TIVEX-398227 format. One record per residue (C-alpha): x, y, z. Coordinates in pm, whole numbers, plus 50000, padded with zeros to 5 digits. Example, Ala and Ser with C-alpha at 12.3 -4.5 7.8 and 13.67 -1.06 7.14 Angstrom:
2
512304955050780
513674989450714
//
This chain:
312
933108737184883
936118726385088
936968762885155
933418770485267
933388739685489
936708749085645
935588784685712
932288773585866
933918748186096
936668772486196
934088799086284
932188774186501
935328764786692
936298801386734
932818810086860
932928781987114
936308793887239
935078829787255
932008819487452
934138799387693
936288830087757
933228851787808
931618826988044
934838824888238
934328860988335
930538860288371
930058830488598
927338823988442
929038813488264
927778818488214
926778835188189
925348840488259
917688891388313
914528910588217
911098907788384
909288910688717
910518896189046
909068865589216
905948869189430
908078871589740
910058899989586
906898916989461
905578919089814
908588939889914
908848961889605
908328993489805
910678982990083
913939000990151
917028984989997
918758958290198
921568969890422
923778951990673
922358951291025
924138973491274
927638961591365
927618935091092
930328938390829
929478938590458
931258905190421
929098889190692
925958903390535
926968890190194
927278855590348
923528857690412
923038869190052
924798838189917
922398815890111
919268834389996
920418836089634
921548799889628
918148788689761
916358806889476
917888781189235
917188799988907
916788834288747
916528853188422
919798868688311
921098896088085
924768902188025
927018927587858
930668919587788
933328943487662
936898932187606
939148955887415
937278964887094
934988934587122
931468935687265
928968907887330
925488907687479
923498878287608
920138870687764
918268839887877
917538820188193
919658797388408
919278773088697
922068762588934
920468737989176
922118707689012
924908720188789
924368747688535
921318744988311
919748770788085
919218786287744
921228816887645
921268837487325
924478856887267
924648886187025
928148886386873
927528913786616
930068935186803
932908910286757
935548909586481
934458888886181
930748892686258
929838891385890
931768858885844
929968844986148
926588853886001
927358834585683
928938804785857
926448801186143
923428817385983
923278846386229
925328867186471
922858857386742
924248824686879
921968800987069
923468780387352
922098753487579
923898746287903
923508712188069
925348694488349
928118680288132
928778710187906
927108731987646
925528730187301
925678756187025
923048757686753
924288756086394
922958772586080
924248785085746
927348767885606
928048751285943
924738732385921
925798718685582
929218709185720
927538689886002
925398669985754
922238687185872
922768683086246
921628714386427
923818713286738
927478709186830
928208696387181
931268705987381
931748689087716
933718704088002
936518679087936
936638690887573
936728726887691
939658719687920
941598703787634
940708731387389
941798759387620
944708741987791
945318750788156
943008780688137
940278758488000
940168738288318
939338770088509
936828780688246
935108746988259
934858750088634
933418784988598
930778772788354
929758745588597
929308771688869
927918799988656
925498813788912
925198847089096
926318830989421
929808824489286
930218861389209
929368870889567
931758844689705
934528858189487
933808893489612
933948881689975
937168862889897
938828895689799
938948904290170
938268940990090
934498943890069
932988978190128
929458991790105
929159019289844
925589029489921
922009028689799
921339028589423
918599018689179
918818987288964
916068979988709
913909006488874
914178991689222
916309000289526
919488980389587
922628982489798
925958983989616
929068965589743
932528965989592
935918949789636
939228944189458
940468909189390
944268909889377
946058878889249
949038884289478
947048882589803
944088860889706
945128831489923
945338851490244
942188871490172
940048841790065
938408835690401
937508799790305
935068812490040
936748792589763
938208757689774
941968754789725
941318739289383
938928767089281
941358793389410
944228778289208
942078776888894
940948812888937
944548824888982
945648805188676
942798818588464
943488854588565
947208850388503
946588835688157
944438865788067
947068889688202
944908901188493
946708911588811
943678926388987
939958927988927
937268951089062
934078932689156
930768950189228
927538934289352
924098949689401
921638933589646
917898939889673
915628940889980
915118902989961
918878897389993
919088885689631
921788895789385
920258917889115
923438929388942
927118920488925
930018937288749
933678928088697
936348951088554
940008944488478
942818951088234
943638920388022
945998910887740
943098918187502
942448952487651
940098966187914
937408941388018
934038948588172
931358922588235
927958933088371
925248907788456
921748915388585
919388889988742
915608890088779
912638866488809
914308844689069
912658810489076
911758811988707
911188777088559
914168763488364
913578730688182
916568728787948
917378694387809
920108682387576
919198680487204
918628646087055
921898628186985
920838622286623
920748659986576
924078666086749
927708666886639
930358661486905
933148687086942
935798661086857
934118654486523
933908691786451
937588695786531
938428666486302
936448682586019
938468714386063
941738694986053
940748675285743
939468706385564
942768723785633
944718693885498
942698694085177
943708730085097
//
């Protein structure tokens, strides 16, 4: 029983760490799609894809995109993450008007130890709730027994920072700002934004923009898009993952809303690619924290892991 308990708790902690790393690169995150656009978007379905007005640079146009996207406040999201031999997929909905809120399901069947996860958690499809102070992960299988029947483990942003060290602080900040706007700001901050051209995303026209974020010249290229604190955290996070440069791509529809974002880089774990698509802007998101009586705090979970290890 002690061995089962130890394995279950260890898997939970590993999954939380893995999710934090993934969200660090998704903004959204968390994270951070499928369905029809809002009524405003529907009215312009047949319109030509958005393009910068004459004599306006892509960076200036994308400034307008951040305002429009930020004002939408929520969206449905789908995400695909590849890092080395590991793959993860997620879908759900998120809101960013007052901190990150939303429900996300992450398929980790493409990660090492997926079978062990299924036994320990009850499934390779992990359910997460994001609220202002952190995130919750739903427990099942052996982990539910280890938690004395409590269905959720809560990890606050402070816990995340401690768990991941210096990189965790950046990851926690990313989770708090896991919205499509942050991705556009990071692209603008690269200082090298170019328009690729017109493409189709989810069956609708969109304009593709790209840029390369280079750690060595981020400060000079930033253009006041990121605060000095955010810039320092981003540089630290990229350095910890072994990233020296990152290619960022953003697709914008005719309503000046982000409909797709992609990030690619070489990391210590291998080649990384994160692709996020957004739809149904303005979709209702009413996520609330689980009842405290049905929740285990991260510190208690970590203590269980330590005690289980000591017993063996």
